Backbone as XML, in Angstrom:
<?xml version="1.0"?>
<chain id="A" units="angstrom">
  <residue number="1" name="MET">
    <atom name="N" x="64.981" y="-21.482" z="-12.691"/>
    <atom name="CA" x="63.818" y="-22.071" z="-12.191"/>
    <atom name="C" x="62.607" y="-21.372" z="-12.996"/>
  </residue>
  <residue number="2" name="THR">
    <atom name="N" x="62.803" y="-20.755" z="-14.187"/>
    <atom name="CA" x="61.854" y="-20.013" z="-14.964"/>
    <atom name="C" x="60.659" y="-21.205" z="-15.707"/>
  </residue>
  <residue number="3" name="GLY">
    <atom name="N" x="61.096" y="-22.122" z="-15.950"/>
    <atom name="CA" x="60.403" y="-23.306" z="-16.582"/>
    <atom name="C" x="59.706" y="-23.958" z="-15.491"/>
  </residue>
  <residue number="4" name="LEU">
    <atom name="N" x="59.883" y="-23.911" z="-14.267"/>
    <atom name="CA" x="58.802" y="-24.706" z="-13.124"/>
    <atom name="C" x="57.315" y="-24.316" z="-13.449"/>
  </residue>
  <residue number="5" name="PRO">
    <atom name="N" x="57.147" y="-22.969" z="-13.512"/>
    <atom name="CA" x="55.721" y="-22.565" z="-13.546"/>
    <atom name="C" x="55.041" y="-23.091" z="-14.920"/>
  </residue>
  <residue number="6" name="ALA">
    <atom name="N" x="55.684" y="-22.821" z="-15.884"/>
    <atom name="CA" x="55.290" y="-23.418" z="-17.030"/>
    <atom name="C" x="55.041" y="-24.980" z="-16.824"/>
  </residue>
  <residue number="7" name="TYR">
    <atom name="N" x="55.951" y="-25.568" z="-16.482"/>
    <atom name="CA" x="55.706" y="-27.037" z="-16.382"/>
    <atom name="C" x="54.380" y="-27.765" z="-15.683"/>
  </residue>
  <residue number="8" name="VAL">
    <atom name="N" x="54.206" y="-26.748" z="-14.532"/>
    <atom name="CA" x="53.375" y="-27.126" z="-13.589"/>
    <atom name="C" x="51.831" y="-26.521" z="-14.350"/>
  </residue>
  <residue number="9" name="ALA">
    <atom name="N" x="51.837" y="-25.517" z="-15.248"/>
    <atom name="CA" x="50.563" y="-25.158" z="-15.855"/>
    <atom name="C" x="50.230" y="-26.306" z="-16.994"/>
  </residue>
  <residue number="10" name="TRP">
    <atom name="N" x="51.071" y="-26.621" z="-17.687"/>
    <atom name="CA" x="50.942" y="-27.628" z="-18.757"/>
    <atom name="C" x="50.608" y="-29.209" z="-17.915"/>
  </residue>
  <residue number="11" name="CYS">
    <atom name="N" x="51.190" y="-29.581" z="-16.640"/>
    <atom name="CA" x="50.707" y="-30.517" z="-16.050"/>
    <atom name="C" x="49.086" y="-30.364" z="-15.516"/>
  </residue>
  <residue number="12" name="LEU">
    <atom name="N" x="49.006" y="-29.264" z="-15.115"/>
    <atom name="CA" x="47.510" y="-29.029" z="-14.621"/>
    <atom name="C" x="46.626" y="-28.916" z="-15.878"/>
  </residue>
  <residue number="13" name="ALA">
    <atom name="N" x="47.071" y="-28.495" z="-16.862"/>
    <atom name="CA" x="46.044" y="-28.509" z="-17.927"/>
    <atom name="C" x="45.806" y="-29.986" z="-18.781"/>
  </residue>
  <residue number="14" name="GLY">
    <atom name="N" x="46.777" y="-30.887" z="-18.523"/>
    <atom name="CA" x="46.689" y="-32.168" z="-19.065"/>
    <atom name="C" x="45.922" y="-32.929" z="-17.861"/>
  </residue>
  <residue number="15" name="LEU">
    <atom name="N" x="46.124" y="-32.883" z="-16.716"/>
    <atom name="CA" x="45.253" y="-33.355" z="-15.461"/>
    <atom name="C" x="43.699" y="-32.996" z="-15.966"/>
  </residue>
  <residue number="16" name="VAL">
    <atom name="N" x="43.412" y="-31.653" z="-16.177"/>
    <atom name="CA" x="42.093" y="-31.240" z="-16.410"/>
    <atom name="C" x="41.463" y="-31.866" z="-17.708"/>
  </residue>
  <residue number="17" name="LEU">
    <atom name="N" x="42.077" y="-31.986" z="-18.555"/>
    <atom name="CA" x="41.820" y="-32.513" z="-19.781"/>
    <atom name="C" x="41.581" y="-34.050" z="-19.531"/>
  </residue>
  <residue number="18" name="CYS">
    <atom name="N" x="42.460" y="-34.789" z="-18.763"/>
    <atom name="CA" x="42.031" y="-36.140" z="-18.635"/>
    <atom name="C" x="40.795" y="-36.345" z="-17.744"/>
  </residue>
  <residue number="19" name="LEU">
    <atom name="N" x="40.631" y="-35.449" z="-17.008"/>
    <atom name="CA" x="39.525" y="-35.414" z="-15.997"/>
    <atom name="C" x="38.166" y="-35.108" z="-16.959"/>
  </residue>
  <residue number="20" name="ALA">
    <atom name="N" x="38.360" y="-34.388" z="-17.762"/>
    <atom name="CA" x="37.192" y="-33.946" z="-18.621"/>
    <atom name="C" x="36.766" y="-35.086" z="-19.531"/>
  </residue>
  <residue number="21" name="LEU">
    <atom name="N" x="38.004" y="-35.601" z="-20.114"/>
    <atom name="CA" x="37.626" y="-36.988" z="-21.003"/>
    <atom name="C" x="37.008" y="-38.227" z="-20.034"/>
  </residue>
  <residue number="22" name="LEU">
    <atom name="N" x="37.445" y="-38.080" z="-18.869"/>
    <atom name="CA" x="36.972" y="-39.404" z="-18.028"/>
    <atom name="C" x="35.345" y="-38.985" z="-17.777"/>
  </residue>
  <residue number="23" name="ILE">
    <atom name="N" x="35.036" y="-37.841" z="-17.518"/>
    <atom name="CA" x="33.619" y="-37.318" z="-17.139"/>
    <atom name="C" x="32.731" y="-37.365" z="-18.589"/>
  </residue>
  <residue number="24" name="LEU">
    <atom name="N" x="33.396" y="-37.037" z="-19.519"/>
    <atom name="CA" x="32.667" y="-37.058" z="-20.901"/>
    <atom name="C" x="32.837" y="-38.122" z="-21.939"/>
  </residue>
  <residue number="25" name="ARG">
    <atom name="N" x="33.225" y="-39.437" z="-21.264"/>
    <atom name="CA" x="33.763" y="-40.470" z="-22.161"/>
    <atom name="C" x="32.401" y="-40.839" z="-22.972"/>
  </residue>
  <residue number="26" name="ARG">
    <atom name="N" x="31.170" y="-41.031" z="-22.620"/>
    <atom name="CA" x="30.257" y="-41.597" z="-23.299"/>
    <atom name="C" x="29.912" y="-40.443" z="-24.418"/>
  </residue>
  <residue number="27" name="PRO">
    <atom name="N" x="29.860" y="-39.244" z="-24.260"/>
    <atom name="CA" x="29.375" y="-38.482" z="-25.253"/>
    <atom name="C" x="30.652" y="-38.515" z="-26.036"/>
  </residue>
  <residue number="28" name="VAL">
    <atom name="N" x="31.617" y="-38.539" z="-25.806"/>
    <atom name="CA" x="32.887" y="-38.109" z="-26.852"/>
    <atom name="C" x="33.089" y="-39.728" z="-27.679"/>
  </residue>
  <residue number="29" name="VAL">
    <atom name="N" x="32.580" y="-40.815" z="-27.212"/>
    <atom name="CA" x="32.554" y="-42.094" z="-27.771"/>
    <atom name="C" x="31.492" y="-42.076" z="-28.910"/>
  </residue>
  <residue number="30" name="ARG">
    <atom name="N" x="29.978" y="-41.607" z="-28.480"/>
    <atom name="CA" x="29.365" y="-41.128" z="-29.324"/>
    <atom name="C" x="29.804" y="-40.087" z="-30.626"/>
  </residue>
  <residue number="31" name="LEU">
    <atom name="N" x="30.138" y="-39.209" z="-30.403"/>
    <atom name="CA" x="30.509" y="-38.241" z="-31.178"/>
    <atom name="C" x="31.476" y="-38.871" z="-32.050"/>
  </residue>
  <residue number="32" name="PHE">
    <atom name="N" x="32.359" y="-39.654" z="-31.653"/>
    <atom name="CA" x="33.543" y="-40.077" z="-32.587"/>
    <atom name="C" x="32.678" y="-41.356" z="-33.509"/>
  </residue>
  <residue number="33" name="ARG">
    <atom name="N" x="31.931" y="-42.161" z="-32.860"/>
    <atom name="CA" x="30.937" y="-42.979" z="-33.698"/>
    <atom name="C" x="30.135" y="-42.407" z="-34.800"/>
  </residue>
  <residue number="34" name="LEU">
    <atom name="N" x="29.701" y="-41.388" z="-34.324"/>
    <atom name="CA" x="28.863" y="-40.717" z="-35.434"/>
    <atom name="C" x="29.656" y="-39.993" z="-36.389"/>
  </residue>
  <residue number="35" name="ALA">
    <atom name="N" x="31.088" y="-39.730" z="-35.954"/>
    <atom name="CA" x="31.887" y="-39.205" z="-37.337"/>
    <atom name="C" x="32.358" y="-40.594" z="-38.158"/>
  </residue>
  <residue number="36" name="LEU">
    <atom name="N" x="32.373" y="-41.637" z="-37.475"/>
    <atom name="CA" x="33.023" y="-42.647" z="-38.347"/>
    <atom name="C" x="32.000" y="-43.196" z="-39.151"/>
  </residue>
  <residue number="37" name="ARG">
    <atom name="N" x="30.685" y="-43.227" z="-38.747"/>
    <atom name="CA" x="29.682" y="-43.640" z="-39.359"/>
    <atom name="C" x="29.316" y="-42.674" z="-40.569"/>
  </residue>
  <residue number="38" name="SER">
    <atom name="N" x="29.521" y="-41.272" z="-40.283"/>
    <atom name="CA" x="29.120" y="-40.135" z="-41.406"/>
    <atom name="C" x="30.104" y="-40.145" z="-42.500"/>
  </residue>
  <residue number="39" name="GLY">
    <atom name="N" x="31.470" y="-40.560" z="-42.044"/>
    <atom name="CA" x="32.325" y="-40.853" z="-42.934"/>
    <atom name="C" x="32.099" y="-41.906" z="-43.957"/>
  </residue>
  <residue number="40" name="VAL">
    <atom name="N" x="31.658" y="-42.888" z="-43.273"/>
    <atom name="CA" x="31.206" y="-44.268" z="-44.253"/>
    <atom name="C" x="30.220" y="-43.686" z="-45.156"/>
  </residue>
  <residue number="41" name="GLY">
    <atom name="N" x="29.234" y="-43.078" z="-44.700"/>
    <atom name="CA" x="28.126" y="-42.628" z="-45.566"/>
    <atom name="C" x="28.395" y="-41.601" z="-46.486"/>
  </residue>
  <residue number="42" name="LEU">
    <atom name="N" x="29.440" y="-40.756" z="-46.372"/>
    <atom name="CA" x="30.147" y="-39.835" z="-47.173"/>
    <atom name="C" x="30.601" y="-40.567" z="-48.482"/>
  </residue>
  <residue number="43" name="ALA">
    <atom name="N" x="31.512" y="-41.895" z="-48.111"/>
    <atom name="CA" x="32.357" y="-42.757" z="-49.130"/>
    <atom name="C" x="30.859" y="-43.368" z="-49.645"/>
  </residue>
  <residue number="44" name="VAL">
    <atom name="N" x="29.936" y="-43.732" z="-49.161"/>
    <atom name="CA" x="28.985" y="-44.621" z="-49.857"/>
    <atom name="C" x="28.559" y="-43.521" z="-50.917"/>
  </residue>
  <residue number="45" name="LEU">
    <atom name="N" x="27.916" y="-42.216" z="-50.360"/>
    <atom name="CA" x="27.410" y="-41.259" z="-51.620"/>
    <atom name="C" x="28.468" y="-41.034" z="-52.696"/>
  </residue>
  <residue number="46" name="ALA">
    <atom name="N" x="29.595" y="-40.947" z="-52.087"/>
    <atom name="CA" x="30.676" y="-40.678" z="-53.347"/>
    <atom name="C" x="30.578" y="-41.926" z="-54.465"/>
  </residue>
  <residue number="47" name="LEU">
    <atom name="N" x="30.513" y="-43.131" z="-53.721"/>
    <atom name="CA" x="30.550" y="-44.154" z="-54.943"/>
    <atom name="C" x="29.196" y="-44.165" z="-55.576"/>
  </residue>
  <residue number="48" name="LEU">
    <atom name="N" x="27.945" y="-43.896" z="-55.078"/>
    <atom name="CA" x="26.868" y="-43.662" z="-55.436"/>
    <atom name="C" x="26.712" y="-42.742" z="-56.861"/>
  </residue>
  <residue number="49" name="ALA">
    <atom name="N" x="27.468" y="-41.665" z="-56.229"/>
    <atom name="CA" x="27.642" y="-40.512" z="-57.428"/>
    <atom name="C" x="28.162" y="-40.981" z="-58.828"/>
  </residue>
  <residue number="50" name="GLN">
    <atom name="N" x="29.079" y="-41.970" z="-58.523"/>
    <atom name="CA" x="29.701" y="-42.418" z="-59.814"/>
    <atom name="C" x="28.915" y="-43.541" z="-60.441"/>
  </residue>
  <residue number="51" name="VAL">
    <atom name="N" x="28.095" y="-44.285" z="-59.955"/>
    <atom name="CA" x="27.323" y="-45.327" z="-60.739"/>
    <atom name="C" x="25.666" y="-44.945" z="-60.481"/>
  </residue>
  <residue number="52" name="GLY">
    <atom name="N" x="25.387" y="-43.564" z="-59.781"/>
    <atom name="CA" x="23.715" y="-43.339" z="-59.745"/>
    <atom name="C" x="23.146" y="-42.962" z="-60.921"/>
  </residue>
  <residue number="53" name="HIS">
    <atom name="N" x="23.896" y="-42.536" z="-61.952"/>
    <atom name="CA" x="23.334" y="-42.193" z="-63.091"/>
    <atom name="C" x="22.780" y="-43.412" z="-63.888"/>
  </residue>
  <residue number="54" name="LEU">
    <atom name="N" x="23.269" y="-44.536" z="-63.742"/>
    <atom name="CA" x="22.675" y="-45.854" z="-64.276"/>
    <atom name="C" x="21.353" y="-46.335" z="-63.493"/>
  </residue>
  <residue number="55" name="LEU">
    <atom name="N" x="21.623" y="-45.894" z="-62.376"/>
    <atom name="CA" x="20.267" y="-46.373" z="-61.643"/>
    <atom name="C" x="19.308" y="-45.174" z="-61.624"/>
  </residue>
  <residue number="56" name="GLY">
    <atom name="N" x="19.546" y="-44.244" z="-61.871"/>
    <atom name="CA" x="18.582" y="-42.905" z="-61.763"/>
    <atom name="C" x="18.348" y="-42.271" z="-60.489"/>
  </residue>
  <residue number="57" name="VAL">
    <atom name="N" x="19.600" y="-42.359" z="-59.626"/>
    <atom name="CA" x="19.602" y="-41.846" z="-58.448"/>
    <atom name="C" x="20.480" y="-40.697" z="-58.477"/>
  </residue>
  <residue number="58" name="ARG">
    <atom name="N" x="20.504" y="-39.513" z="-57.778"/>
    <atom name="CA" x="21.299" y="-38.258" z="-57.640"/>
    <atom name="C" x="21.095" y="-37.811" z="-56.492"/>
  </residue>
  <residue number="59" name="LEU">
    <atom name="N" x="21.793" y="-38.304" z="-55.484"/>
    <atom name="CA" x="22.042" y="-37.604" z="-54.328"/>
    <atom name="C" x="23.205" y="-36.946" z="-54.305"/>
  </residue>
  <residue number="60" name="GLY">
    <atom name="N" x="23.119" y="-35.990" z="-53.536"/>
    <atom name="CA" x="24.529" y="-34.898" z="-53.403"/>
    <atom name="C" x="25.433" y="-35.537" z="-52.326"/>
  </residue>
  <residue number="61" name="VAL">
    <atom name="N" x="26.459" y="-35.338" z="-52.601"/>
    <atom name="CA" x="27.638" y="-35.718" z="-51.856"/>
    <atom name="C" x="27.802" y="-34.556" z="-51.009"/>
  </residue>
  <residue number="62" name="ASN">
    <atom name="N" x="27.170" y="-34.481" z="-49.715"/>
    <atom name="CA" x="27.678" y="-33.109" z="-48.477"/>
    <atom name="C" x="27.468" y="-33.816" z="-47.478"/>
  </residue>
  <residue number="63" name="LEU">
    <atom name="N" x="27.760" y="-32.831" z="-46.671"/>
    <atom name="CA" x="27.857" y="-33.037" z="-45.095"/>
    <atom name="C" x="26.362" y="-33.652" z="-44.373"/>
  </residue>
  <residue number="64" name="VAL">
    <atom name="N" x="25.291" y="-32.591" z="-44.944"/>
    <atom name="CA" x="23.995" y="-33.142" z="-44.435"/>
    <atom name="C" x="23.505" y="-34.501" z="-44.854"/>
  </residue>
  <residue number="65" name="ASN">
    <atom name="N" x="23.575" y="-34.837" z="-46.044"/>
    <atom name="CA" x="23.327" y="-36.189" z="-46.509"/>
    <atom name="C" x="24.134" y="-37.188" z="-45.804"/>
  </residue>
  <residue number="66" name="ALA">
    <atom name="N" x="25.523" y="-36.962" z="-45.585"/>
    <atom name="CA" x="26.612" y="-37.835" z="-44.807"/>
    <atom name="C" x="25.915" y="-38.095" z="-43.256"/>
  </residue>
  <residue number="67" name="LEU">
    <atom name="N" x="25.373" y="-36.871" z="-42.518"/>
    <atom name="CA" x="24.887" y="-36.926" z="-41.001"/>
    <atom name="C" x="23.626" y="-37.841" z="-41.045"/>
  </residue>
  <residue number="68" name="VAL">
    <atom name="N" x="22.797" y="-37.645" z="-41.984"/>
    <atom name="CA" x="21.643" y="-38.313" z="-42.108"/>
    <atom name="C" x="22.082" y="-39.897" z="-42.146"/>
  </residue>
  <residue number="69" name="LEU">
    <atom name="N" x="22.661" y="-40.196" z="-43.076"/>
    <atom name="CA" x="23.081" y="-41.619" z="-43.032"/>
    <atom name="C" x="24.038" y="-42.184" z="-41.872"/>
  </residue>
  <residue number="70" name="GLY">
    <atom name="N" x="24.713" y="-41.208" z="-41.387"/>
    <atom name="CA" x="25.144" y="-41.662" z="-40.263"/>
    <atom name="C" x="24.304" y="-41.989" z="-39.044"/>
  </residue>
  <residue number="71" name="LEU">
    <atom name="N" x="23.405" y="-41.201" z="-38.897"/>
    <atom name="CA" x="22.534" y="-40.998" z="-37.867"/>
    <atom name="C" x="21.288" y="-42.299" z="-38.123"/>
  </residue>
  <residue number="72" name="LEU">
    <atom name="N" x="20.952" y="-42.434" z="-39.406"/>
    <atom name="CA" x="19.936" y="-43.304" z="-39.538"/>
    <atom name="C" x="20.301" y="-44.368" z="-40.199"/>
  </residue>
  <residue number="73" name="GLY">
    <atom name="N" x="21.303" y="-44.611" z="-40.897"/>
    <atom name="CA" x="21.991" y="-45.792" z="-41.627"/>
    <atom name="C" x="21.088" y="-46.171" z="-42.905"/>
  </residue>
  <residue number="74" name="LEU">
    <atom name="N" x="20.846" y="-47.292" z="-43.231"/>
    <atom name="CA" x="19.956" y="-47.797" z="-43.902"/>
    <atom name="C" x="18.758" y="-47.141" z="-44.203"/>
  </residue>
  <residue number="75" name="PRO">
    <atom name="N" x="17.780" y="-46.928" z="-43.089"/>
    <atom name="CA" x="16.508" y="-46.270" z="-43.302"/>
    <atom name="C" x="16.767" y="-44.581" z="-43.764"/>
  </residue>
  <residue number="76" name="GLY">
    <atom name="N" x="17.807" y="-44.153" z="-43.296"/>
    <atom name="CA" x="18.091" y="-42.851" z="-43.735"/>
    <atom name="C" x="18.552" y="-42.629" z="-45.256"/>
  </residue>
  <residue number="77" name="PHE">
    <atom name="N" x="19.229" y="-43.576" z="-45.931"/>
    <atom name="CA" x="19.537" y="-43.788" z="-47.268"/>
    <atom name="C" x="17.915" y="-43.724" z="-48.027"/>
  </residue>
  <residue number="78" name="GLY">
    <atom name="N" x="17.043" y="-44.746" z="-47.485"/>
    <atom name="CA" x="15.719" y="-44.596" z="-47.800"/>
    <atom name="C" x="15.034" y="-43.331" z="-48.062"/>
  </residue>
  <residue number="79" name="LEU">
    <atom name="N" x="15.169" y="-42.654" z="-46.739"/>
    <atom name="CA" x="14.678" y="-41.684" z="-46.557"/>
    <atom name="C" x="15.163" y="-40.396" z="-47.746"/>
  </residue>
  <residue number="80" name="LEU">
    <atom name="N" x="16.502" y="-40.507" z="-47.879"/>
    <atom name="CA" x="16.977" y="-39.493" z="-48.792"/>
    <atom name="C" x="16.439" y="-40.039" z="-50.166"/>
  </residue>
  <residue number="81" name="LEU">
    <atom name="N" x="16.568" y="-41.093" z="-50.759"/>
    <atom name="CA" x="15.615" y="-41.533" z="-51.803"/>
    <atom name="C" x="14.279" y="-41.014" z="-51.977"/>
  </residue>
  <residue number="82" name="MET">
    <atom name="N" x="13.609" y="-41.127" z="-50.950"/>
    <atom name="CA" x="12.072" y="-41.004" z="-51.019"/>
    <atom name="C" x="12.056" y="-39.291" z="-51.118"/>
  </residue>
  <residue number="83" name="LEU">
    <atom name="N" x="12.924" y="-38.408" z="-50.566"/>
    <atom name="CA" x="12.856" y="-37.177" z="-50.442"/>
    <atom name="C" x="13.130" y="-36.463" z="-51.700"/>
  </residue>
  <residue number="84" name="GLN">
    <atom name="N" x="14.196" y="-37.267" z="-52.504"/>
    <atom name="CA" x="14.605" y="-36.916" z="-53.761"/>
    <atom name="C" x="13.405" y="-37.340" z="-54.809"/>
  </residue>
  <residue number="85" name="TRP">
    <atom name="N" x="12.728" y="-38.311" z="-54.522"/>
    <atom name="CA" x="11.776" y="-38.602" z="-55.503"/>
    <atom name="C" x="10.703" y="-37.678" z="-55.199"/>
  </residue>
  <residue number="86" name="VAL">
    <atom name="N" x="10.210" y="-37.116" z="-54.127"/>
    <atom name="CA" x="9.091" y="-36.325" z="-53.439"/>
    <atom name="C" x="9.475" y="-34.945" z="-54.285"/>
  </residue>
  <residue number="87" name="LEU">
    <atom name="N" x="10.721" y="-34.172" z="-54.166"/>
    <atom name="CA" x="11.250" y="-33.252" z="-54.613"/>
    <atom name="C" x="11.525" y="-32.988" z="-56.141"/>
  </residue>
  <residue number="88" name="ARG">
    <atom name="N" x="11.496" y="-34.222" z="-56.910"/>
    <atom name="CA" x="11.939" y="-33.932" z="-58.105"/>
    <atom name="C" x="10.639" y="-33.191" z="-59.121"/>
  </residue>
  <residue number="89" name="THR">
    <atom name="N" x="11.172" y="-32.426" z="-59.808"/>
    <atom name="CA" x="10.291" y="-31.730" z="-60.604"/>
    <atom name="C" x="10.219" y="-32.037" z="-62.076"/>
  </residue>
</chain>
């Protein structure tokens, strides 16, 4: 009967996790959506890094730029381009 307390603890932990996910469903969905959009933004930045020299655009492929693209979308891309233009020396 030594396995019974461990089984009860795992079941209780699973129920607590399910309850937490049920309560925090909206924030979890929003975080997942942000992660997905940031991943797409990172892919766009990686593709732009390959052909950006032809267009004169050199945006860094990093997490901050990907998060800006994930949060703001196309206006965020314009913001990054304007920021690059303003900060260029």
